[in-house]
N, C-alpha and C positions, 0 to 999 in steps of 0.2 A: 518767469521768476523775477522777484524783486530783490535786489541786493540792498540790505538795510544800510542806511547812511550812518554806519557805526565805526568806520575806520578813521581813527583820529591820527593826524599827523604828529608823530612823536620825534623828538630828537634822537639820533642814533644812540643806542645803549647796548651793553653787552647782552642783556636778556633777549633782545630781538633775534640773536643768532640761534636761539633755541627753536625758532619757527613761530608760526601763527597759531591761532585757535579758530577753527572753522566750525560754525554752529548751524545746524539745520532745524528749523522750527516752522510751524504753521503760521500763516499770515497773522500779524498783529497779536502774537501770543508771547513774545519775549520783550521785556522792557528794554528800550535802548539804554537806559541808565545802568542796567545790569552789566552790559558789555563794556560800556565806557568806564565804569568803576573798576571792573576786572582789569581792563587794560591799564588804567592809571595806577593800580596797586601792584601789578605784576610786571609791567613793561611788555607784556605779550599782546601783540596786535590781535584783536578779536573781530572776526568777520562773520556776520550773520547772513544767512540766506533763507528766504521764505518760500514755502510751497502752499498751494491752495487748500489741501486737506490731508488727512492722515494716510489715505491710500497713495497719494502722490509721494508722501514721505517714504513709505515702505518701498515703493518702486525705486526711489533714489538710493536706498540702502542695499538693494539686491546686488549680488555679485561679490560683496565683501570688500570692494575697493571703492567706496563712495567718495573718498577724499574729505570726509568730515570727521572731526574729532568729538563732537557732541551732537546728540539728537534729542528731541523732546517728543517721544511717541506717546499715544494713549495706552493705558494699561492693557486693554484687550488685544493689542498687537504684540505684546512683549513675548508671550509664550511662543508664538509663531516665529518671531525674530530669533529667539534663542534656539529653537529647534532647527532653523535654517542656518545656524552658525553665523548670524549677522550682527551679533553683539559681542563685545569684548568683556571678558571677566575682569571686574575691577575690585572685587571683594570689598564692598562698600562698608562692611562693619569694621574694617581696619582704617578707614579714613578718619582724620581728625574731625570731630563734630558729628560723627554718626549718631551718637546718643542724644543729640539735639532733636532727632526725629521722634515725634510723639509715638507712644507704644503701639497703638493700633495700626500704624502705617508702616511698621517694620515687618519683615518676613511675610509678605503678601503671598497669596496662593500661586501667582505667576513667577515669583522669585523668592521661594521660601528660605533660602540661605543667604539672601542679600548679596548674591554674587554679581549681579549685572546692573542694578538700578538704584537710584535714590528717588524719593518722591519729589514732585514739583508742586502741583496744585490740585485742588479738588473743587468741585462745584456740582450743581444740579442742572438737569435739563427738564424744562416744563414748558409753559407758554406765558407770554405777556399779553395783556389786553389793554386797549385804550378805554379807560373807564368813562371818558366823555362820550363814547359811542355806545358801549354796553354798560348799563348801570346795575345789572343784577349780579347774582352770585358768580364768582369766577373760579371757585375752588373745586371744579369738577371737570373731568375729561370729556364730559358730554358737550361742553362748550366747543371743543375741538372737533369731535366726531359727529355731532348733531347740532350745528351752530344755529342761533336765531338769525332772522333775516338781516338785521343790521350788521351782522358780522360775516355772514356766509360768503359774500362776494369779495372779501378783503382779508383772506387768510394766507399766511405764508408758512411754509414748513421747511425745515432743514432737509437737505438731500442726503439721507443716510438711514441706517437701520434703526436709529432711535425711534422712528415713526412706528415701526413694527412692534417695538417693545412697549411703546405707549399704548398701542392698540391692545396688546395683551393685558396690560394693567387695567384698561378700560373694561375689558371683558371679565375681570376678576381672575385672570390666569397669572401664573408665575412669570416674571419678566424674562427669565433665562430658560424657558422651556424649549427643547428641540423637537417636541412632539408635532408630527405633521398635521394631525387633526386640529390641534389648537392653533397652529400657525395658519391653517386654512381659514379658520374662523376669524383670525386677525386680518387676513387678507380681505375678507368681506367688508371690514371697516375701513381698510386702507384705500380700497378702490374708489369709493365715492369721495373720499378726502382728496385723493390725487386729481379727481376730475374738476374740483372746484378751487383747489389751492394753487398757490404759486410756489415753485421750488426755488429756494434761495441758498446759495453757497454760504457756508459758515462765515467766510471772510467778508461777505456783503451784508450780513444780517443787521448789524448795528445801523448802517446807513438806511437800509430799507425800512426798518422798524422805527428808528428815530426820526426819519424824514416824513412820516405821516402817510406813507403809501398803504400801510396795513392796519387793520383793526385788531388783529390777533396774529401772533406768530409763535411757533415753536422755537425756543431759543435757549441758549445756555445762560445760567444765572448772571455771570459777569457781563455778558453782552447785553442782557436786559437792563442791567444797571447803567451801562454806557449809553444805551438808547434813551433811558429816562432822563439823562442829563439834558437832552435837547427836546424831550417830549414828556413833561412832568405828569401828564395824565395817564401814563403807563403804570400798570400794576402787575406784579409777578405772581402767578398762581401756584398754590400748593394743593394739587388735586387730592381729594379724599381717597381716590383710587390708588394714589401713589405717584411718585415721579422718579426720575432716573438720576443716579449719582455717577459722575465720571471722575476719573483721576488721570493726570498726566505724570509721566516720570521723566527723569533725565538719565540718559544712557550713553555709552561710548560705542560707536559703530565698530565693527570688526576691522582690524588693520588701520587704526587711525594714523594719520601722518605724524601727529605729535601727541603720543600717549601721555607723556609727562604733563603736558599742558592741560590735557583733558582731566587728569586727576586733580590738578590744581583748581580747575573750574568746579569740579564736584565738591571739593572741600570749601571753596568760596561760597557755593550755594547752600551749604549746610549752616552758614552763619545767619542768625536771626535777622540782622539788618538787611541782608541781601535777599532773603526769602520775602521780606516785607516789600522790597522794591518791586518784585514780581506781582505781589498781591495788589499793591497800590495801582499798578499799571493795568492789570487784567481784571481787577475787581473780583478776585477769586480768593478763596481761603487757601492757606498753605498748611504744611504739616510740621513746621519747625517751632519748637518751644521758644518762647520769649520774643517771637516776631511781632506779637500784638503791640509791644511797646514802641515799635517803629512804624506801625500802620496808621493810615489816615483815619480820623474819627468817623467820617461819613462812610468809609468802607466797612469799618468794624460794626457799625450800627445799621447797615443797609438791610432792608427787608429781603432782598434777593439772596443775602448770605445768612441771615438769622431766621431760621425756619420757625414759624409759630407753633407752639405746642397745641395739639398733638399731631403735627404734620407727619405724613407717612413718607419718610425719607429712607431709602435703602442704603444706609451707610455700609461701606466695605463690600458691597455686592459687585462682583465683576463676573460677567457671563462666561468668561473663558474663551479661548481662541476658537474651538470647534463650534460652539453655539453661536458665537459672534459671526463666524463665516456663514453658518446656516441662515441666520437672520439677514445678513447682507445679500445672500442669494434670493431670499424671499422678497426683499425690497427691490432688487433689480428686476425680478419677475413681475412685480406689481407695476413698476415703471414701464416695462415693455408692453404689458397688457393695456395700460392707460394710453400709451402712445398709439397702439393699434386701434383701440376703440375710438380715438379722437380723429382718425383719418376717415373722411367721408368716402362713400362708394365712388363718387365722381373723382376725388383726388387719387384714390387707389387706382382707378382705371387710367387716369392721365399719367400715372407713374409707370405703367406697364410699357415695355418696349413695343414699338409698332411691329405688326406681323411682317 
């Protein structure tokens, strides 16, 4: 775990008696400026802690006594967190600034009455290609699942169920299908991909892609933009078969040490200028009206955020907790099979205990 360097030495003041604000987020997904600005405006010390991925975040929240006041989970985990009693009701529609949220992003399927969450950011998951290496068409998932020779040996993929969903789209299937037969077909595309690709943790993707190690990588839109800063030949694909849309939310874990501070932070994040700080840092879109006035021009105009017409982008599609769990099971199954097939008979024999 990496504690963010966001604890600012403040002169003692009465507000500090109310306690701190402890924030849990995935690595490099919360702008340091957000926490420092919140601290400066409220006098509440903001302490951020990072985890490697969303699964690790959920594990930290289990038990209902996480010690955190704020968490930034992805939308597909919210229903499970609510069902397990791991999120605090905050009645977001009563917060000042709630109506700054753009209409489509309120009352989502996982939180229809706006009881538990406010939106944070959204983006897409597709792949980025080094166009100095591959000079042909990039807007097709065939490039990922049936790559040409110049790309095949330098492919990176995120370690997660997104790969299963991209395989479903490649086959012309619905992204959120739980059907076993269709998932078996997707597995047949995932297996050879795993055999030739490098698994990359989300927190490491910007460095791996921007550093020139990879010719093609499955990546979130914001991370693709960050990688392009150091590698201008990268281009982000909008496959004709479709790509994935993700959203992250802001929630209060159950039994927060400082509930009042958590509610202040939610209200803070509903202000356009603060939502823009997140977007400028993460290179991702947000759902708060008026934030564009505070966003950097290169972010607003970035091809990773501005999908060309008629790109097939599944806005507001969230697979739901049950389907997401099923896809994660399929992904883990694929990784186990790939690991098993990569072990030679000699290595397998050597690993057996002596008689």
